[in-house]
N, C-alpha and C positions, 0 to 999 in steps of 0.2 A: 251742565255736565250730565251725562246720561249714565244711569246705573243699570247694569245687566244682572240677571240672576247669577251668571257665572263669576261675577265679581265678589259675591258674598261668600263667606266661609260656611258653606253648606254643603252637604254631601250629594252624591249623584242621585240618591233615591228622592231627596227633597226637591232636587231640580226637576226630575222626572215627574214628581207629583204636581209641582207648580205648572209645568207645561200641560199636564193632563187637565188641571183645573182651567187654565187659560183657554185651551182648545174647547173644552166643554162649555164654558161660559160664552165664548164667542159664538159657537154654533147655536146655542140656545137663543141668541139674540140675532141670528143670521148675519154675523159679521165675519169678515176675513181677519184672522189673527194679526196679519201684517198691515191692516188698514189703520187709518188714523183713530177710529173709534175702537178698534181692537187693541191698539197701543194704550188708549186711555183705560180700557178695562185691565190691561196688564199692570198699569200704574196703580190701580185700585187694589189689584191682587198683591202686588208688592208691598203696598202700604199696610194692608191687613196682616200679611205675613210678618212685617217688621213690628207690628203692634202686638204679636204674639199668638195670632190665629194660626195653629199648625195642623188642624184637622182637615183633611181633603174634603170630607163631606161638608163641614161647616163653611169652608171657603166657597164651595160650589153653591151652597144655599145662599150665602151672603151676596154673591155676584150675580145670581140669577133671580133673586126675589126682590131686587131693588132696595135691599135694606143696608147695603154697604155705605159706609161714610163716603163723602166726596173725596176724590183724589186730591192730594195736596197741590197747591198752585205751582205750576211750572215756572221756572225762572231763576 
């Protein structure tokens, strides 16, 4: 089952923030957001957000510094 940001009980501002972080992190790694690796980065972002990381700057730093925890196993 695939979970999208729109499925969460979050407001529009949070969705826009998550999209900004995803686009920023993908561009910093020279990835297309819709590519397989871009999707993996999105999963990492989603995982961090669910773990309670709500700061846009912190999310950007975690996804671009390689310090983010691995994404949960798909399946």
